[in-house]
C-alpha positions, 0 to 999 in steps of 0.5 A: 840141319841138312841142306835138303831139310832146309829146302824141304822146309822152304817148299812146305811153307811157301805157297806155289813153290815147286822145287828148290836146288842149291848149286855150285858155280858150275851148275852141279847140284849140291842138294835139291828138293821138290814136293811135286816130283811129277811136275818137275822131277829131279832131273828137271830141277838139275837141268834148270840149275845147270842153265841158271849157272850159265845165265849167271856166269854170262850176266856176271861177265857183263856186270864186270865189263860195265862195272855194275858189281856182282849180280845178286838175284835173277828173276825169270818169269815165264808163261807158266813158271817163275825161276829165281836164282839168288847168290849165296856166297862165292860159287854157290847159288840157290835156285827156286822154281815156282808157279807163275802166279806165285806171290813174289813178295811172299816167295822172296821173303821165304826165300831170304829166310831159306838163304840165311839158313843155308848160309849158316850151314856153309 
């Protein structure tokens, strides 16, 4: 199954999810999908992915300094959106954008399954 098909399946089965992007450690998109292109667009998703990689890099440096271990997941809640970045394996991350009122437990459960499918393909 292609990465895009995995991301599409995640979005089609996850209420209030807007877009998903699979990025490398430099913030470059490996693949992405959005069902609601007019809400976010391909360019918007790529930009979010690039910024998330910068945030993760900074958090990773801080965690190394304080010997906290590698960051696993970053959840950012905004007034109108929720952005979750989840470490896949060395140098790869999964980023999801959802509506702010999305159900976090359902979102994380479906995101975990999506993450597992991508890891099988890597």
